[in-house]
C-alpha positions in Angstrom: 179.8 67.1 96.1 178.9 70.4 98.1 176.9 71.6 95.9 174.0 68.9 96.3 173.1 70.6 99.3 172.1 73.4 97.9 171.4 72.1 94.8 168.3 69.8 96.7 167.4 74.0 98.2 166.6 75.8 95.6 164.6 72.8 93.6 162.7 72.0 97.2 162.0 76.0 97.2 161.3 76.2 93.5 158.8 73.1 93.8 156.5 73.6 96.7 156.1 78.0 94.4 154.8 75.4 91.9 153.0 73.2 94.1 151.6 76.2 95.8 150.7 77.9 92.9 148.9 74.4 91.6 147.4 74.1 94.6 145.1 76.9 94.7 144.1 76.4 91.2 142.7 72.9 91.6 140.9 73.3 95.1 139.5 76.5 93.0 138.9 73.6 89.9 137.8 70.6 92.8 135.3 73.2 94.7 134.2 75.0 90.8 133.5 71.1 90.0 131.1 70.6 93.0 129.4 74.4 92.6 128.2 73.5 89.7 126.4 70.7 90.1 124.8 71.4 94.3 125.5 75.9 94.7 125.8 76.5 97.6 128.7 73.4 97.9 127.8 72.0 102.1 131.0 72.8 103.7 132.5 70.7 106.7 135.1 71.6 108.8 138.4 70.4 106.3 136.7 71.3 103.4 136.0 75.1 104.7 139.0 75.5 105.7 140.5 74.4 101.9 138.5 76.7 100.7 139.8 78.8 102.3 143.4 78.4 103.5 146.2 80.8 101.3 147.2 81.8 99.2 144.4 81.8 96.6 144.1 83.1 93.3 139.7 82.9 94.3 137.1 84.5 96.3 134.8 82.6 98.3 132.3 83.6 99.9 130.1 81.2 103.2 127.7 81.6 105.1 127.7 79.9 108.3 125.2 78.9 110.4 122.8 77.2 111.9 118.9 75.6 110.9 118.6 72.6 113.7 115.1 73.2 114.8 117.2 73.4 118.4 119.6 75.8 118.2 115.8 78.7 117.6 117.7 80.6 114.5 114.4 82.4 113.2 116.2 84.2 110.4 118.8 81.8 109.6 115.8 80.0 108.1 114.8 82.4 106.5 117.6 83.2 104.4 118.9 80.4 103.5 115.7 80.3 100.7 117.5 84.3 99.4 121.4 82.0 100.1 120.7 80.0 97.3 118.4 82.1 95.3 121.0 83.8 95.0 123.8 80.9 94.8 122.1 79.4 91.6 122.2 82.0 89.6 125.1 83.9 89.8 126.6 80.5 89.6 124.6 79.2 86.2 125.3 83.4 85.2 129.3 82.8 85.5 129.3 79.0 83.6 133.0 80.3 82.9 134.3 80.6 86.1 135.5 84.2 85.3 134.3 86.2 88.4 135.6 83.0 90.6 133.8 83.2 92.8 132.4 79.4 95.0 129.1 79.9 96.9 129.1 77.8 100.2 127.2 77.3 103.5 128.7 75.2 106.8 125.3 74.7 109.3 127.3 74.2 112.9 125.9 71.0 113.3 129.1 70.6 110.5 131.3 72.7 111.9 131.6 73.2 115.4 135.0 73.5 115.4 135.6 76.4 113.3 132.2 78.6 114.7 134.3 78.1 117.8 137.3 78.5 116.5 136.4 82.2 115.4 133.9 82.3 118.2 130.5 83.1 116.6 127.6 82.9 119.8 125.1 84.5 116.6 124.0 83.5 113.1 123.2 83.4 110.6 127.5 85.4 109.7 128.2 85.6 106.0 131.8 85.9 105.3 133.5 86.9 102.0 137.2 85.9 101.4 138.6 87.9 98.5 141.5 86.6 96.6 145.0 86.6 98.4 147.2 85.9 94.8 146.4 87.0 91.5 145.0 90.6 90.6 142.1 90.1 91.7 144.2 90.3 95.2 143.2 92.1 97.6 145.5 93.9 100.5 144.3 91.8 103.0 144.1 88.7 103.2 140.9 89.1 106.6 137.3 87.7 105.9 134.7 90.6 105.0 131.5 90.6 107.2 128.1 91.3 106.2 125.6 93.5 108.2 122.4 92.2 108.7 120.9 94.7 110.4 121.1 96.6 107.6 117.5 96.2 105.7 115.7 93.7 104.5 117.9 90.1 104.1 116.4 89.6 100.5 119.8 87.8 97.9 119.1 91.5 96.1 120.9 92.9 98.4 123.1 90.9 98.8 124.4 90.8 94.8 125.6 94.4 95.5 127.3 93.8 98.7 129.6 91.1 97.4 129.4 92.9 93.5 130.9 96.6 95.1 133.1 94.4 96.9 134.4 91.9 93.6 134.5 94.8 91.6 136.1 94.3 88.3 134.9 91.0 87.2 131.6 89.5 86.4 128.5 89.8 88.5 126.1 87.2 87.0 122.1 89.0 87.9 119.6 87.2 90.6 116.6 85.6 88.7 114.3 84.3 90.6 111.2 82.0 89.4 107.9 82.4 88.2 105.8 82.5 90.7 103.0 80.5 89.1 101.0 80.0 93.1 100.9 83.8 92.4 100.7 84.8 89.2 97.4 81.7 88.6 95.9 83.0 92.1 95.5 85.9 90.8 93.6 85.8 88.3 90.8 83.5 89.3 90.8 86.3 92.1 90.4 89.5 89.5 88.3 87.2 87.2 86.5 86.5 90.0 86.1 89.7 91.3 85.0 91.6 87.4 82.1 88.6 87.6 80.8 89.6 90.8 80.4 93.1 89.7 79.6 92.7 86.9 76.3 90.2 88.8 76.3 92.4 91.3 76.5 95.9 89.6 73.0 96.3 88.9 71.7 96.0 93.1 75.3 98.9 93.3 74.0 101.6 90.6 70.7 102.6 93.4 73.5 103.1 96.1 76.4 104.6 94.2 73.4 106.8 92.8 71.4 107.5 96.2 71.5 111.3 97.2 71.4 110.0 101.1 74.4 107.9 101.2 77.1 110.2 100.0 74.8 112.6 102.5 75.7 110.1 104.7 79.4 110.3 103.9 80.1 113.5 103.3 78.5 114.6 106.6 81.1 111.5 109.1 84.5 113.0 106.8 83.4 116.4 108.0 82.8 115.4 111.3 85.9 114.1 111.1 87.9 116.5 110.0 86.8 119.2 112.1 87.5 117.7 115.0 90.2 117.3 114.5 91.4 114.4 113.0 94.4 115.5 111.4 96.0 117.2 113.5 96.1 114.1 116.2 97.4 112.9 113.2 100.2 115.4 112.1 101.3 115.8 116.0 100.8 112.1 117.3 98.5 112.9 120.1 97.8 110.7 122.7 95.2 108.9 123.0 94.1 110.0 126.8 95.8 111.2 129.5 96.1 111.4 133.9 94.5 114.2 136.0 97.3 114.1 137.6 95.5 112.7 140.5 95.4 109.1 140.5 92.3 109.7 137.1 91.7 110.2 134.1 91.7 113.5 132.1 89.5 113.4 128.4 90.3 116.9 127.5 93.0 118.8 127.4 93.7 122.2 128.8 93.8 125.6 125.9 93.2 125.4 122.4 95.9 124.2 120.9 96.3 120.4 122.9 94.3 118.1 122.3 94.2 114.1 122.9 92.4 111.4 120.6 89.9 110.7 122.8 88.5 113.8 123.1 88.5 114.2 119.1 86.3 110.7 118.7 83.8 112.9 121.6 84.2 116.1 120.1 82.3 114.7 116.5 79.8 112.6 118.5 78.3 115.4 119.6 78.7 116.8 116.5 77.4 113.8 114.8 73.8 114.1 118.2 73.8 118.1 117.2 73.5 117.3 112.9 71.5 114.6 114.2 68.9 116.2 115.5 68.7 119.6 113.5 67.7 116.7 110.7 65.4 115.8 112.7 63.6 118.8 113.0 63.2 120.0 110.0 63.1 117.3 107.6 61.2 114.8 109.5 58.8 116.1 112.3 57.4 118.1 109.7 56.5 114.9 108.2 54.2 114.1 111.1 51.2 113.7 110.8 49.8 113.5 113.6 49.6 116.7 115.8 50.7 115.4 119.2 52.9 113.3 117.9 54.2 116.0 116.0 54.8 118.2 119.6 56.4 115.6 121.0 58.7 115.0 118.5 59.7 118.4 118.3 59.3 118.4 122.4 61.6 115.8 122.6 64.1 116.9 119.5 64.4 120.2 120.6 65.5 118.9 124.4 68.2 117.7 122.9 69.5 119.6 120.6 69.4 122.5 124.3 71.6 119.4 126.1 73.8 118.4 123.8 75.2 122.2 123.4 75.2 123.5 127.1 77.7 120.4 126.4 79.4 121.0 123.9 80.2 125.4 125.7 80.7 123.4 129.4 83.8 121.5 127.6 85.0 124.8 125.6 84.5 126.1 129.2 86.7 123.2 130.3 89.7 123.3 127.9 89.4 127.3 128.2 87.5 128.9 131.9 87.1 132.6 130.4 85.0 131.3 128.5 81.7 133.2 129.0 78.9 130.9 127.2 77.4 128.6 129.6 73.3 126.9 129.6 71.9 124.6 131.7 72.8 122.7 133.1 75.5 123.1 132.3 77.1 125.7 133.8 
């Protein structure tokens, strides 16, 4: 009867191997059936351990999250709809289960022990458990962690990440539902805009055809760009700077430097000079009263003289060697 213990040992070993092989298939079928009715599967501590136990001939993508408001996880709430969309699209597109991938979600309130055993201090955490046996078995049974700090956390990005780590199997595409509210609102806004343009067109045409309007726009653009606006945009200059004495410096020294506020001041000077020149050329000659016309000439001439003198003083501030000046800015 000495052969009996040896026979029992071999039988138990063979039955154990068979049971283990059957166990992983049964686990996949069980979780697959649950995912067809509701995906991602809502996990708990026991179901998480069962799903991720080895050996396994399937893959599992699990998000560990904290949706309770007391945790204040804004990223968890933002990512959950994208995770739900990804799992539904993948499961619906892989009805035969050829990709052998199960999606799950473990909330902190349902899996405190798992969070503590993994030493997690933040959420969400996405773990991809590769197969440990079968044709797609990975070299390491350890889960792969997704980096939430890289780019927007949308379903398409996570889909690409999962597909990259699960090659040689189907990767069902993501199908976003039609946003009817957006389509309807866009249509209503477009039709309303067309109607408003049609009604207001007779009033808009005279404005568009006005020479004064286009002259004013052209003049503002000329003043904007001649005062150094593009220089500020390219060099990213500061708006103002300190003068080293506790005050503020509005003008940068040298003709190769300038501040943001300096550009605005110079543009205002140019604008006032243009207004004075245009008034002297166009408006003053149309004044019928001789005395009033003389007052207007003196007034606009004084504005022109003082403004130009201030502009020369600005040049002298930027470059002390500038030789020209006008009173009272000497």
